C-alpha positions as CSV (number, residue, x, y, z in Angstrom):
1,M,-23.8,106.3,235.8
2,D,-20.4,106.3,237.5
3,G,-19.6,105.4,241.1
4,I,-19.2,102.7,243.7
5,L,-22.1,100.6,245.0
6,P,-21.3,99.5,248.6
7,L,-23.1,96.1,248.3
8,W,-23.7,93.6,251.1
9,K,-23.2,90.2,249.5
10,E,-25.5,87.6,251.0
11,K,-24.7,83.9,251.4
12,G,-25.3,81.5,248.5
13,M,-24.1,83.9,245.8
14,T,-20.8,84.2,244.1
15,S,-19.2,87.6,243.5
16,H,-19.9,87.2,239.8
17,D,-23.6,86.5,240.5
18,C,-23.7,89.9,242.2
19,V,-22.1,91.6,239.2
20,F,-24.5,89.9,236.8
21,K,-27.5,91.0,238.8
22,V,-26.3,94.6,239.2
23,R,-25.7,94.8,235.4
24,K,-29.3,93.8,234.8
25,M,-30.7,96.0,237.5
26,L,-28.8,99.1,236.4
27,K,-29.0,98.2,232.7
28,T,-25.3,98.8,232.1
29,K,-22.4,96.4,231.1
30,K,-19.6,98.4,232.8
31,V,-19.8,96.7,236.3
32,G,-17.0,94.9,238.2
33,H,-16.4,93.7,241.8
34,T,-13.4,94.5,244.0
35,G,-12.4,91.2,245.6
36,T,-13.9,87.8,245.5
37,L,-16.1,86.4,248.4
38,D,-16.8,82.7,248.4
39,P,-20.5,81.7,248.1
40,E,-20.8,80.7,251.8
41,V,-19.3,84.1,252.9
42,E,-21.3,87.2,253.3
43,G,-20.1,90.8,253.6
44,V,-19.0,94.0,252.1
45,L,-18.4,93.8,248.4
46,P,-17.9,97.2,246.7
47,I,-19.2,97.1,243.1
48,C,-17.8,99.5,240.6
49,V,-20.1,101.0,238.0
50,G,-19.2,102.9,234.8
51,E,-15.9,104.8,235.0
52,A,-15.4,103.4,238.5
53,T,-14.5,100.1,236.9
54,K,-11.1,101.6,236.1
55,I,-10.2,101.6,239.8
56,V,-10.9,97.9,240.5
57,P,-7.2,97.0,240.7
58,F,-6.6,99.8,243.2
59,L,-9.5,98.6,245.5
60,T,-8.4,95.0,245.5
61,D,-5.1,96.1,247.0
62,T,-6.8,97.6,250.1
63,F,-6.8,96.0,253.5
64,K,-9.9,94.0,254.6
65,T,-11.5,93.3,257.9
66,Y,-13.3,90.1,258.8
67,R,-15.3,88.6,261.6
68,A,-14.3,84.9,261.7
69,T,-14.9,81.8,263.8
70,A,-12.2,79.2,264.2
71,L,-13.4,75.7,265.4
72,L,-10.9,73.7,267.4
73,G,-11.3,69.9,267.3
74,Y,-11.0,68.9,263.7
75,S,-9.6,70.1,260.4
76,T,-11.0,69.7,256.9
77,D,-9.5,69.3,253.5
78,T,-10.7,72.8,252.4
79,E,-9.8,74.4,255.7
80,D,-13.4,75.6,256.2
81,Q,-16.8,74.2,257.1
82,T,-17.6,73.1,253.5
83,G,-14.8,70.4,253.5
84,I,-14.5,66.8,254.5
85,K,-13.3,66.1,258.0
86,K,-9.6,65.1,258.2
87,E,-7.6,65.1,261.4
88,E,-9.6,65.0,264.7
89,K,-8.6,65.6,268.3
90,K,-11.2,66.2,270.9
91,L,-10.9,68.9,273.6
92,K,-11.4,67.5,277.1
93,S,-11.6,71.0,278.6
94,A,-11.8,74.6,277.3
95,F,-9.0,77.1,276.8
96,S,-9.5,80.3,278.7
97,A,-10.2,83.6,277.0
98,E,-6.9,84.9,278.3
99,E,-5.0,82.0,276.7
100,I,-6.7,82.5,273.4
101,K,-6.1,86.3,273.4
102,N,-2.3,85.7,273.8
103,I,-2.3,83.2,270.9
104,L,-4.2,85.6,268.6
105,K,-2.0,88.5,269.4
106,S,1.1,86.4,268.4
107,F,-0.2,86.5,264.8
108,E,-0.1,90.3,264.4
109,G,2.5,91.7,262.1
110,E,4.1,90.1,259.0
111,I,3.6,86.3,258.9
112,T,4.0,83.5,256.4
113,Q,1.0,81.4,255.1
114,Q,1.0,78.3,253.0
115,V,-1.6,78.8,250.2
116,P,-4.5,76.4,250.8
117,L,-4.9,73.4,248.4
118,Y,-8.4,74.5,247.5
119,S,-7.5,77.8,246.0
120,A,-7.2,79.4,242.5
121,I,-3.5,80.1,242.9
122,K,-1.6,78.6,239.9
123,V,1.4,76.2,240.2
124,N,3.1,75.3,236.9
125,G,0.1,76.8,235.0
126,K,-2.5,74.8,236.9
127,K,-4.8,75.9,239.7
128,L,-4.3,74.3,243.0
129,Y,-7.9,73.1,243.4
130,E,-7.5,71.3,240.0
131,Y,-4.6,69.3,241.6
132,A,-6.9,68.6,244.6
133,R,-9.8,67.4,242.6
134,A,-7.5,65.1,240.5
135,N,-5.9,63.9,243.7
136,E,-2.4,64.8,242.3
137,P,0.4,65.8,244.7
138,V,1.7,69.4,244.4
139,E,4.0,71.7,246.3
140,R,1.9,74.6,247.7
141,P,3.7,77.9,247.8
142,Y,4.2,80.1,250.8
143,R,3.7,83.9,250.9
144,K,4.1,86.7,253.3
145,I,1.0,88.6,254.4
146,H,0.4,91.2,257.1
147,I,-2.1,91.0,260.0
148,H,-2.7,94.6,261.0
149,N,-4.9,93.8,264.0
150,I,-6.6,90.8,265.5
151,R,-9.1,91.1,268.3
152,F,-10.7,88.4,270.4
153,L,-14.5,88.5,270.7
154,D,-15.8,85.4,272.3
155,T,-15.3,81.6,272.8
156,T,-17.7,78.7,273.3
157,Y,-16.9,75.2,274.5
158,D,-19.2,72.4,273.2
159,K,-19.2,69.6,275.9
160,V,-21.1,67.2,273.7
161,N,-18.8,67.3,270.7
162,E,-15.7,68.4,272.7
163,T,-14.9,71.3,270.4
164,Q,-14.3,75.0,271.0
165,K,-15.3,78.0,268.9
166,I,-13.2,81.1,268.8
167,D,-14.8,84.3,267.4
168,F,-12.4,87.1,266.4
169,D,-12.1,90.2,264.2
170,V,-9.0,90.6,262.0
171,S,-7.8,93.3,259.7
172,C,-5.3,92.1,257.1
173,S,-3.5,92.7,253.8
174,K,-4.5,91.6,250.4
175,G,-4.0,87.9,249.8
176,T,-4.6,86.7,253.4
177,Y,-6.5,83.4,253.7
178,I,-8.6,83.6,256.9
179,R,-9.3,79.9,256.7
180,T,-5.5,79.2,256.8
181,L,-5.2,81.7,259.7
182,C,-7.8,79.6,261.6
183,L,-5.9,76.5,260.8
184,D,-2.6,78.0,262.0
185,I,-4.3,79.3,265.2
186,G,-5.3,75.8,265.9
187,K,-1.8,74.5,265.3
188,K,-0.4,77.0,267.7
189,I,-2.9,76.0,270.4
190,G,-2.1,72.3,269.6
191,Y,-5.4,71.2,268.0
192,P,-6.6,70.7,264.4
193,A,-9.0,73.5,263.4
194,H,-10.9,75.0,260.5
195,M,-12.8,78.1,259.7
196,S,-16.5,77.6,260.5
197,A,-17.9,81.0,259.7
198,L,-16.7,84.2,258.0
199,I,-18.2,87.7,257.4
200,R,-16.3,90.6,255.7
201,T,-17.2,93.7,257.7
202,E,-14.9,96.2,255.9
203,T,-12.9,96.6,252.7
204,G,-10.8,99.7,252.4
205,N,-13.0,102.7,253.1
206,F,-16.3,100.8,252.9
207,L,-18.0,99.7,256.1
208,E,-20.8,97.3,256.8
209,K,-23.1,100.1,258.0
210,D,-22.9,101.8,254.6
211,T,-24.0,98.8,252.5
212,V,-27.2,97.9,250.7
213,T,-28.5,94.5,249.7
214,L,-29.6,93.6,246.2
215,N,-33.2,93.5,247.4
216,T,-32.9,97.1,248.8
217,L,-31.3,98.2,245.6
218,Q,-34.1,96.8,243.5
219,D,-36.7,98.5,245.8
220,M,-34.8,101.8,245.3
221,I,-34.9,101.4,241.5
222,D,-38.6,100.5,241.6
223,S,-39.5,103.5,243.6
224,E,-37.2,105.8,241.5
225,Q,-35.0,106.8,244.5
226,D,-31.5,108.1,244.0
227,L,-29.1,105.2,243.9
228,P,-26.5,104.9,246.7
229,L,-23.5,105.2,244.3
230,L,-20.5,106.7,246.0
231,A,-18.0,109.0,244.3
232,I,-15.0,107.2,242.7
233,D,-12.6,109.1,245.0
234,Q,-14.2,107.6,248.1
235,G,-12.6,104.3,247.1
236,L,-9.0,105.7,246.9
237,P,-8.2,107.4,250.2
238,H,-5.1,105.2,250.5
239,L,-3.6,106.9,247.4
240,D,-1.8,110.2,247.7
241,Y,-3.0,113.1,245.6
242,L,-1.8,115.9,243.3
243,N,-3.9,119.0,242.7
244,V,-3.7,120.5,239.2
245,D,-4.9,123.7,237.5
246,M,-7.2,124.0,234.4
247,D,-4.4,124.0,231.8
248,T,-2.8,120.9,233.4
249,M,-6.2,119.2,233.7
250,R,-6.7,119.5,230.0
251,K,-3.4,117.8,229.4
252,V,-4.4,115.1,231.9
253,F,-7.7,114.6,230.1
254,H,-5.8,113.9,226.9
255,G,-3.5,111.4,228.6
256,Q,-0.3,113.4,228.5
257,K,2.7,113.0,230.6
258,L,3.6,115.7,233.1
259,P,6.7,117.0,234.7
260,L,7.7,115.3,238.0
261,P,6.0,117.4,240.8
262,N,7.7,118.7,243.9
263,P,7.1,117.2,246.4
264,I,6.8,113.8,244.8
265,P,3.6,111.9,245.9
266,K,4.3,109.3,248.6
267,T,2.4,106.3,247.0
268,K,3.3,104.5,243.8
269,F,0.0,105.4,242.2
270,F,-1.7,108.7,243.1
271,R,-4.9,110.6,242.4
272,V,-4.9,113.7,240.2
273,L,-7.5,116.2,241.4
274,F,-9.0,119.3,239.8
275,Q,-11.2,121.4,242.0
276,E,-11.4,118.5,244.5
277,Q,-12.7,116.1,241.8
278,I,-10.6,113.1,240.6
279,V,-9.7,113.3,237.0
280,A,-7.0,110.6,236.8
281,I,-4.6,108.2,238.5
282,Y,-0.9,108.8,237.6
283,Q,2.4,107.1,238.4
284,I,6.0,108.1,238.1
285,H,7.4,107.4,234.6
286,D,10.3,105.0,234.2
287,N,12.6,107.9,233.4
288,N,12.0,109.4,236.9
289,Q,11.6,112.8,235.2
290,E,7.9,112.7,234.5
291,I,4.6,111.3,235.6
292,K,2.3,109.3,233.3
293,P,-1.3,108.3,233.4
294,A,-2.4,104.9,234.7
295,R,-6.1,105.7,234.5
296,V,-7.9,108.7,233.0
297,F,-11.6,109.2,233.9
298,R,-13.9,110.4,231.2
299,F,-17.1,112.0,232.5
300,E,-19.8,113.4,230.2
301,D,-19.7,116.8,231.9
302,R,-16.0,117.3,231.5
303,K,-14.8,119.6,228.7
């Protein structure tokens, strides 16, 4: 059983919970997820099964698309709706959709984010959230991320609480914190803010419309339907490829290095295909004269 399960993670579960449940349902230990979603976040979570677990690092590097809501009016210590209210500044009137669109567009491209305090990033061997829980001061690092596209969806002004919600879609690089993006959007507008809702609608080549829930998966197993496992190669369209013949495929299967091909693949890691089926992922050797295996896939039907 090898492939990628396009799972829709529901709220209230950790990504590890999903892996644990899939292991039990499919009765296999070789299961891994491809990018953590917090318990209060729902969305696309590709689950790798069998030989597909070998591509987990290559899937976590893909871009993600989210549907987010930023709430202007107050910030929280966690930068999202689960935290304790910090700074507060009420909005006496609403910002227009046009004003918000211009602010959002200003975040497209390469930007710098400060890693949130409640995160698992390590500083001096200790996770940031451990500093937060111990109430210890720490210098949070900055890092560059890329916002490929950000699109305004809607905005709602709450006259009673004098807050304003901004709904938007954003496609971004690995390592982007959407809650920090919401905080920074608020700063640019001039008000404290936090992320009040988040859904991951895409990750790499996997879309919301292609996903199944854990309940649906269980129903399919109970009724002995074919499982919705996608081919390993469907998770790797962002990697270049190299076609090989039968003799070369046998060398690949035994993990051998190969001469540097011409033309050289355009990505650091690239797929090796035999008769349109992925057999390995290779990379250029340090000597720049050969290519070497990063992952070799071993399927039962391969000789």
